[in-house]
N, C-alpha and C positions, 0 to 999 in steps of 0.2 A: 067828859072831854069839853063839852060846851061851857061848863063852869070855868074851866081854865081859860078858854078863849074869851069869855066875858071879862075876865080880869085884866085883859090887855087893852090898852087904849088904841085909837085909830092909827096913830103913827107906828106903833109896834106891830099892829095887824098888817099894815101895808108892807112893812119891812119883812115880816114873816111870809107874806104872800110872794113878795119879790124873791126871797130866798128859796121858797118852794118852786116858783117858776124857773129860777136859775138852775135848781137841782134837776128839775124835769128836763130842761133844755140840755143840760150836761149829760143826763142819762140818755136822751135821744141821740145826741152827738156821739156818745161812747158806743151805743148800739150800732149806729150807722158805720162808724170806723171799724168796729169789731166785725161786722158783716163784710165790709169791703176788704179788711185785712185777711179775714178767713178765706174769702174768694181768691185773693191774691196768693195766699198760701197754697190753696188747691191748684191754682195755675202753675205756681212754682214747683209744686210736687209733681204735677203732670209733666212739666218741661224737664225736670230732673230725671224722671223715669225714662222719658224719650231719649235724653242725652246718654243715660246709662245703657239703654238698649243699643244706641248707635255706637257707643264706645265698645260694647261687647262684640258687635258685628265687625267693627273695625279691627279689633284684636284677632278675631277668628280669621278675617281676610288676610291680615298680616302674617299670622301663623301659617296659613295655607301658602301664601306667597313665599315665605321662608322655606317651607318644605319643598315647594316646587323648585326654588332656586338651588337647594341642596341636591335634588335629583338631577338637575342640569349639571351641577358641578361634578357629581358622581359620574354622570354619563361622559363628561369631558375627560375625567381621569381614566375611565374605562377605555375611551377611544384612544387616548394617549398610550395606555398600556397595550392595546391591540396593535397600534402602529409600531411600537418599539419591540414588543415581545412576540407577536404572533404573525404579523405580516412581513413579507420580505421588503427590503428597501429597493426602490427603483434604481437608485444610483449604482447598486451592486450588479444589476442586470440578472441574468439567469445563472450566473456562476454560483451564487450562494445556494440556490435550489439544487443545482447539480451536486454540490458538495454534501448537502443534507441528504439527498437520495443515496449517495454512496455510503454515507454513515448509516442510514436506515438499512440498506442491504447488508452491510457488514454486521450490524447488530442482529439481524434476522438470520444470518448465516447463509445467505443466498447470493448468487452472482448473476446479475442481469446486465447484459451488455447492449441490447438492442432497444434503445429508448427513442421514442418519437415525441418531439416537442411541438406544441401549437400555442399560438399567442392570440389573445383577443382583449379588447378594451371594453369595459362595461361603463359607458359614459354616464348613465343615470346614477350608478353607485360610486362613480369616480374611482374605479378600481381597475387594475390591469390583471388579467388572469393568464396564467401559463398552465396549459394542460400537458401532462406527460402520460403517454401510453406505453405500456410494455407487456410482455408475456412472461408469466411465471411458469416454470416447469419444475415439478417436484412432488413432494408428498402433501397430503392434506394437513398434517401437523406443521409442516414447513410454511404452508400458506397461512394457517392460523397464526403462527408466530410472526410472519411478515405483517399481517393485518394488525396484530396487537402492537407491534413496534410503530407502525404508521399512526395508529390511534393515540399512542402514548407520546408521540413526538411533540416537543413544545411549540413548534411552528404550526401555523394554520394550514394544514394539508387536508384536502377533502377527497375522499374516495368517491368519485362520481359514478363509476361503472365497474362491475365485475361480470365478465362473461366466461363461460366454461365451454370452449370448443371440444375439449376431451375431458371426460370426468375421471379417468383413471380406473375404469372398470376392468376386471380381468387381469390385474397385475400391471397394467400400464401406468405410466407416470401421469399425474394430474397436470393439465394445462389450464391456466386461467389468464385471461386478458384483462388487465387492470388499467383504469384511467384515473389518474390523480390530478387534482387542481391545486396550484399554489397561487396566492394572491399577493399583489404588490401595491403597497400604499393605499391610503384612503384619505 
């Protein structure tokens, strides 16, 4: 290798040295840029990963919010259905409840004439409650049928209390004091 170097004159040796120095400087600059670029890539990769995680969390939050909104919409539809289908309208007063009770008694095959009505407002629930108390006199099978008709009735009637002053032992007729509640508006 030295023999080849000896064949060059001083000008060619300086040019060759300058080219070697330029190549060395270019190599150092390329290495510095590569290290900097690689560090930038790692930073970008880390930022990209964080953004991806944030996007996933945002999507989960959005999906939860959509599900919550759907539950509220469903609850609103349920409330509207309750208002129209199960609760009595306040504008109709107690007349609709009276007619429904007559229909229930007719379906059960009983006749009850002595009905006591009581009214109360439930302010917290924003509901008006009408309590109807009556005494049933008849057989156990007739009472079962009456209770079944009340339970199957489409309006929201609640059996609040059943008392048995006379149980019908010894061939007597059964007496049961029932208290029903009907609800108006919400």
